[in-house]
NUKE-524665 format. One record per residue (C-alpha): residue number from 1; residue in one letter; x, y, z. Coordinates in pm, 1 decimal. Example, Ala and Ser with C-alpha at 12.3 -4.5 7.8 and 13.67 -1.06 7.14 Angstrom:
REM residues 2
+-----+---------+----------+----------+----------+
: num : residuo :       xx :       yy :       zz :
+-----+---------+----------+----------+----------+
:   1 :       a :   1230.0 :   -450.0 :    780.0 :
:   2 :       s :   1367.0 :   -106.0 :    714.0 :
+-----+---------+----------+----------+----------+
END
This chain:
REM residues 183
+-----+---------+----------+----------+----------+
: num : residuo :       xx :       yy :       zz :
+-----+---------+----------+----------+----------+
:   1 :       m :   8399.7 :  11080.0 :   9958.5 :
:   2 :       a :   8696.7 :  10959.8 :   9760.6 :
:   3 :       e :   9046.2 :  11033.4 :   9890.0 :
:   4 :       t :   9394.0 :  10964.9 :   9765.1 :
:   5 :       s :   9735.9 :  11052.4 :   9911.4 :
:   6 :       t :  10089.6 :  11013.1 :   9783.8 :
:   7 :       r :  10337.1 :  10783.5 :   9968.0 :
:   8 :       q :  10611.8 :  10992.9 :  10118.8 :
:   9 :       a :  10950.7 :  10947.3 :  10271.4 :
:  10 :       a :  11028.1 :  11113.8 :  10595.0 :
:  11 :       g :  11061.0 :  11489.2 :  10560.1 :
:  12 :       t :  10899.4 :  11516.7 :  10216.1 :
:  13 :       q :  10575.2 :  11672.0 :  10109.9 :
:  14 :       a :  10250.4 :  11476.5 :  10053.7 :
:  15 :       i :   9941.1 :  11550.3 :   9851.6 :
:  16 :       t :   9596.9 :  11446.2 :   9982.9 :
:  17 :       v :   9294.7 :  11500.9 :   9765.5 :
:  18 :       g :   8942.4 :  11455.6 :   9881.8 :
:  19 :       m :   8607.5 :  11507.8 :   9709.8 :
:  20 :       a :   8252.3 :  11497.0 :   9835.3 :
:  21 :       r :   7918.9 :  11548.2 :   9683.4 :
:  22 :       r :   7564.9 :  11558.5 :   9799.4 :
:  23 :       p :   7263.3 :  11423.3 :   9619.1 :
:  24 :       g :   7099.6 :  11670.0 :   9377.1 :
:  25 :       t :   6739.1 :  11770.5 :   9378.6 :
:  26 :       e :   6635.4 :  11451.8 :   9203.8 :
:  27 :       p :   6806.3 :  11151.8 :   9048.0 :
:  28 :       p :   7002.4 :  11080.6 :   8836.2 :
:  29 :       c :   7311.4 :  11283.7 :   8943.8 :
:  30 :       a :   7490.2 :  11453.8 :   8655.3 :
:  31 :       d :   7820.3 :  11501.7 :   8846.5 :
:  32 :       g :   8150.8 :  11330.1 :   8788.4 :
:  33 :       y :   8510.1 :  11328.4 :   8914.7 :
:  34 :       d :   8838.2 :  11157.9 :   8851.0 :
:  35 :       l :   9182.5 :  11138.9 :   8998.0 :
:  36 :       q :   9489.0 :  11042.6 :   8791.1 :
:  37 :       r :   9831.8 :  10975.3 :   8940.7 :
:  38 :       r :  10170.7 :  10940.0 :   8787.6 :
:  39 :       g :  10457.5 :  10928.1 :   9027.2 :
:  40 :       q :  10400.8 :  11202.6 :   9277.3 :
:  41 :       r :  10191.7 :  11407.0 :   9039.9 :
:  42 :       v :   9810.4 :  11406.8 :   9099.2 :
:  43 :       c :   9555.6 :  11544.3 :   8854.3 :
:  44 :       a :   9192.1 :  11590.6 :   8961.7 :
:  45 :       a :   8880.7 :  11691.6 :   8770.0 :
:  46 :       v :   8526.1 :  11763.5 :   8878.1 :
:  47 :       v :   8247.2 :  11809.0 :   8629.6 :
:  48 :       d :   7903.7 :  11944.7 :   8715.1 :
:  49 :       g :   7636.4 :  11878.2 :   8448.7 :
:  50 :       a :   7325.1 :  12091.3 :   8426.2 :
:  51 :       g :   7003.4 :  11898.1 :   8443.1 :
:  52 :       h :   6911.9 :  11526.3 :   8458.1 :
:  53 :       d :   6890.5 :  11428.5 :   8097.0 :
:  54 :       a :   7058.4 :  11091.5 :   8015.3 :
:  55 :       a :   7306.4 :  11262.0 :   7780.7 :
:  56 :       v :   7407.9 :  11504.2 :   8051.6 :
:  57 :       v :   7459.8 :  11226.0 :   8303.7 :
:  58 :       r :   7662.0 :  11013.8 :   8058.9 :
:  59 :       y :   7873.2 :  11315.1 :   7963.6 :
:  60 :       a :   7939.1 :  11414.3 :   8321.7 :
:  61 :       q :   8064.1 :  11065.5 :   8404.1 :
:  62 :       a :   8268.3 :  11017.9 :   8082.0 :
:  63 :       v :   8452.0 :  11350.8 :   8070.7 :
:  64 :       p :   8646.7 :  11362.6 :   8401.8 :
:  65 :       p :   8892.0 :  11077.7 :   8316.9 :
:  66 :       v :   8948.6 :  11237.2 :   7982.1 :
:  67 :       i :   9027.1 :  11566.5 :   8157.4 :
:  68 :       t :   9271.9 :  11413.8 :   8397.5 :
:  69 :       h :   9452.6 :  11196.7 :   8140.8 :
:  70 :       i :   9487.8 :  11478.5 :   7884.2 :
:  71 :       g :   9580.0 :  11720.6 :   8168.1 :
:  72 :       m :   9844.6 :  11488.9 :   8289.5 :
:  73 :       t :  10030.7 :  11488.9 :   7957.6 :
:  74 :       m :   9918.9 :  11817.3 :   7784.6 :
:  75 :       g :   9797.8 :  12044.4 :   8051.0 :
:  76 :       g :   9461.9 :  12177.5 :   8177.5 :
:  77 :       l :   9378.4 :  12399.4 :   7876.5 :
:  78 :       a :   9413.3 :  12110.5 :   7635.4 :
:  79 :       a :   9216.0 :  11886.3 :   7874.5 :
:  80 :       l :   8916.9 :  12125.9 :   7912.5 :
:  81 :       t :   8919.8 :  12209.1 :   7537.7 :
:  82 :       t :   8908.3 :  11840.5 :   7452.9 :
:  83 :       a :   8632.9 :  11772.8 :   7700.8 :
:  84 :       g :   8434.5 :  12060.1 :   7550.1 :
:  85 :       q :   8465.5 :  11925.7 :   7202.3 :
:  86 :       m :   8339.1 :  11588.2 :   7329.1 :
:  87 :       a :   8003.6 :  11745.6 :   7398.6 :
:  88 :       h :   7943.1 :  11776.4 :   7028.4 :
:  89 :       a :   7924.0 :  11394.6 :   7001.8 :
:  90 :       y :   7561.3 :  11438.3 :   7125.3 :
:  91 :       d :   7256.7 :  11542.3 :   6928.5 :
:  92 :       t :   7211.7 :  11822.4 :   7179.5 :
:  93 :       p :   7548.9 :  11913.3 :   7338.5 :
:  94 :       p :   7511.4 :  11883.2 :   7717.4 :
:  95 :       h :   7585.1 :  12184.5 :   7930.1 :
:  96 :       a :   7843.8 :  12143.2 :   8205.9 :
:  97 :       t :   8113.5 :  12321.8 :   8405.1 :
:  98 :       a :   8443.7 :  12180.5 :   8521.6 :
:  99 :       v :   8756.7 :  12241.3 :   8729.7 :
: 100 :       y :   9094.5 :  12071.8 :   8685.8 :
: 101 :       a :   9384.7 :  12074.6 :   8922.9 :
: 102 :       r :   9745.2 :  11950.3 :   8892.9 :
: 103 :       m :   9951.6 :  11907.7 :   9205.6 :
: 104 :       e :  10305.2 :  11770.6 :   9260.8 :
: 105 :       p :  10528.8 :  11813.2 :   9564.7 :
: 106 :       g :  10786.3 :  12082.9 :   9502.3 :
: 107 :       q :  10607.7 :  12216.7 :   9199.5 :
: 108 :       p :  10351.5 :  12496.2 :   9153.7 :
: 109 :       t :   9987.7 :  12386.2 :   9178.3 :
: 110 :       t :   9786.3 :  12487.3 :   8876.5 :
: 111 :       i :   9410.8 :  12492.1 :   8832.8 :
: 112 :       h :   9197.1 :  12545.1 :   8523.3 :
: 113 :       w :   8823.8 :  12583.6 :   8519.9 :
: 114 :       i :   8525.3 :  12695.5 :   8313.5 :
: 115 :       g :   8190.0 :  12792.7 :   8452.7 :
: 116 :       d :   8074.7 :  12804.0 :   8805.7 :
: 117 :       c :   8313.8 :  12528.9 :   8948.7 :
: 118 :       r :   8522.5 :  12621.0 :   9240.9 :
: 119 :       a :   8868.9 :  12507.1 :   9353.3 :
: 120 :       y :   8970.1 :  12539.1 :   9722.5 :
: 121 :       a :   9285.9 :  12443.0 :   9906.0 :
: 122 :       w :   9330.6 :  12359.0 :  10278.1 :
: 123 :       d :   9673.6 :  12420.7 :  10424.0 :
: 124 :       g :   9599.7 :  12275.2 :  10765.3 :
: 125 :       a :   9480.5 :  12610.4 :  10904.3 :
: 126 :       a :   9273.1 :  12788.7 :  10643.0 :
: 127 :       l :   9050.9 :  12717.2 :  10343.2 :
: 128 :       t :   9134.9 :  12926.5 :  10042.1 :
: 129 :       q :   8924.4 :  12963.8 :   9725.9 :
: 130 :       w :   9158.0 :  12956.0 :   9423.3 :
: 131 :       s :   8902.8 :  13006.3 :   9145.3 :
: 132 :       t :   8643.3 :  13259.4 :   9059.6 :
: 133 :       d :   8308.7 :  13168.2 :   8917.3 :
: 134 :       q :   8265.1 :  13240.1 :   8546.6 :
: 135 :       t :   7909.0 :  13346.6 :   8552.6 :
: 136 :       m :   7713.3 :  13647.3 :   8425.9 :
: 137 :       g :   7665.9 :  13755.9 :   8782.0 :
: 138 :       e :   8038.2 :  13752.4 :   8858.3 :
: 139 :       y :   8108.9 :  13927.2 :   8525.1 :
: 140 :       l :   7864.8 :  14206.6 :   8612.6 :
: 141 :       r :   8014.6 :  14242.0 :   8963.6 :
: 142 :       r :   8357.8 :  14282.2 :   8824.0 :
: 143 :       k :   8297.5 :  14480.1 :   8507.8 :
: 144 :       v :   7973.5 :  14671.6 :   8531.1 :
: 145 :       w :   7886.1 :  14733.8 :   8896.4 :
: 146 :       p :   7785.5 :  14998.4 :   8992.4 :
: 147 :       w :   7541.9 :  15017.7 :   8705.3 :
: 148 :       t :   7631.3 :  15291.2 :   8455.1 :
: 149 :       s :   7375.8 :  15164.6 :   8200.5 :
: 150 :       p :   7098.4 :  14916.5 :   8180.8 :
: 151 :       p :   7237.6 :  14563.5 :   8265.4 :
: 152 :       p :   7310.0 :  14342.5 :   7968.0 :
: 153 :       t :   7078.0 :  14056.8 :   7883.9 :
: 154 :       t :   7170.7 :  13708.7 :   7761.2 :
: 155 :       t :   6995.4 :  13411.9 :   7624.8 :
: 156 :       g :   7105.7 :  13050.9 :   7619.5 :
: 157 :       p :   7438.2 :  12921.1 :   7755.1 :
: 158 :       g :   7713.9 :  13177.2 :   7774.9 :
: 159 :       p :   8088.2 :  13134.1 :   7739.1 :
: 160 :       d :   8087.7 :  12960.9 :   8079.0 :
: 161 :       s :   7985.5 :  12623.9 :   7942.9 :
: 162 :       l :   8222.9 :  12331.6 :   7897.6 :
: 163 :       r :   8051.5 :  12255.2 :   7560.6 :
: 164 :       l :   8172.6 :  12586.8 :   7434.2 :
: 165 :       a :   8526.7 :  12543.3 :   7564.9 :
: 166 :       r :   8790.5 :  12698.9 :   7340.8 :
: 167 :       p :   9125.1 :  12861.8 :   7417.3 :
: 168 :       c :   9074.6 :  13152.1 :   7653.6 :
: 169 :       a :   8726.8 :  13029.2 :   7767.5 :
: 170 :       a :   8894.5 :  12830.8 :   8040.1 :
: 171 :       r :   9063.7 :  13021.8 :   8312.1 :
: 172 :       r :   9400.7 :  12928.6 :   8475.3 :
: 173 :       r :   9562.5 :  13022.7 :   8791.9 :
: 174 :       s :   9880.5 :  12913.5 :   8964.2 :
: 175 :       p :   9796.6 :  12987.8 :   9331.5 :
: 176 :       n :  10162.1 :  13057.5 :   9408.3 :
: 177 :       t :  10119.2 :  13386.0 :   9227.1 :
: 178 :       s :   9851.2 :  13641.8 :   9196.0 :
: 179 :       a :   9855.7 :  13627.0 :   8808.6 :
: 180 :       w :   9554.7 :  13498.5 :   8614.0 :
: 181 :       s :   9577.5 :  13386.2 :   8247.8 :
: 182 :       c :   9401.4 :  13200.0 :   7977.7 :
: 183 :       s :   9672.5 :  12948.5 :   7884.0 :
+-----+---------+----------+----------+----------+
END
């Protein structure tokens, strides 16, 4: 587990970020994460690669620092879109999902994600899920259930893949409001 916290003066807010992962079904692990700090702002990214192929493992380890660095200066949408375009540097673009969060005391926390990554927050008393999986199952639960016609079928990766990231493929939420957007 990696953890970081901001230094704080008496009476000010602090940000503590922790990440943990468990070993996958078999090595190598195609997961990656990064934390980037500037002043009191903390940006975090977690990437979950699909499979154990060498390209997926390399991509999942290379992309999180890009997401946090771009996110720090340009925001989460630009960060996830850039990371998605990096997948095309491979002969077969790796499939991965990602979540990005930006936190700063006194500022709204924002998260951006694509795919089945989840973002949670702990306020000292309760754990709150801030994101919603972008999967076909979640889409069907929200848009089609109860069934009014035969369920749709899909082949290959859907729009929930980081390699297919483009504006409005990534989701954004500022947990301080109930609004969701694609910017």
